[in-house]
C-alpha positions as CSV (number, residue, x, y, z in Angstrom):
1,M,0.0,0.0,0.0
2,P,1.4,3.4,-0.9
3,K,2.3,5.6,2.1
4,D,-0.3,8.2,1.4
5,E,-3.2,5.9,0.7
6,I,-6.3,6.7,2.9
7,K,-8.7,3.9,3.4
8,N,-12.4,4.5,4.1
9,L,-15.5,2.6,5.2
10,I,-18.0,4.5,3.1
11,R,-19.5,1.5,1.3
12,K,-19.9,-0.5,4.6
13,L,-21.4,2.5,6.3
14,R,-23.9,3.1,3.5
15,F,-25.2,-0.4,3.9
16,E,-25.4,-0.1,7.6
17,H,-27.5,3.1,7.2
18,N,-30.6,1.6,5.6
19,E,-28.7,0.6,2.5
20,M,-28.2,4.3,1.5
21,T,-27.4,4.6,-2.2
22,Q,-24.4,6.2,-3.6
23,Q,-26.7,8.9,-5.0
24,D,-28.3,9.5,-1.6
25,L,-24.9,10.1,0.0
26,A,-23.7,12.2,-2.9
27,D,-26.8,14.4,-2.5
28,R,-26.3,14.7,1.3
29,V,-22.7,15.8,0.9
30,D,-23.1,17.9,-2.2
31,V,-20.9,15.9,-4.7
32,T,-21.6,13.7,-7.7
33,R,-22.3,10.0,-7.5
34,Q,-19.1,9.5,-9.5
35,T,-17.2,11.1,-6.6
36,I,-18.7,8.6,-4.2
37,I,-17.8,5.8,-6.6
38,A,-14.2,7.0,-6.8
39,L,-13.9,7.4,-3.0
40,E,-15.2,3.9,-2.4
41,A,-12.8,2.5,-5.0
42,G,-9.9,4.3,-3.3
43,K,-9.2,6.3,-6.4
44,Y,-9.9,9.7,-4.9
45,V,-8.8,11.3,-1.6
46,P,-11.4,13.7,-0.3
47,S,-10.7,17.3,0.8
48,L,-10.8,17.7,4.6
49,A,-14.2,19.5,4.3
50,L,-15.7,16.7,2.2
51,A,-14.3,14.1,4.7
52,F,-16.1,16.0,7.5
53,R,-19.4,16.2,5.5
54,I,-19.3,12.5,4.8
55,A,-18.6,11.6,8.4
56,R,-21.4,13.9,9.6
57,A,-23.8,12.2,7.1
58,F,-23.2,9.0,9.1
59,D,-23.2,10.9,12.4
60,L,-19.6,9.8,13.0
61,D,-16.2,11.3,13.5
62,V,-13.8,11.6,10.5
63,E,-11.6,8.9,12.1
64,D,-14.5,6.5,12.2
65,V,-14.8,6.7,8.4
66,F,-11.3,7.4,7.1
67,H,-8.1,5.6,8.1
68,Y,-4.6,6.7,7.4
69,P,-1.9,4.1,8.0
70,K,0.7,4.6,10.7
C-alpha cells in the first residue's frame, strides 16, 4: 500500500445506514455520484471539508470513516 493511501469505510457504512445509495450520500454531501464511486474504490482522496461532511452524514467522527496508515 502506498504511504499516502487513505482507506475508508464508506461502502460498509452506506449499507449499515438503511442501504443508503451512492446517490443518496452524494446528495447529502453535495458531490456527484461519481465522486462517491471514486472514493469507495480508493481512487480519490477527499478534501478535509468533504471528509467531515461524509462523516457527519453518518453521524460519526472523521476517524471512524477514514483511516490513514501509521
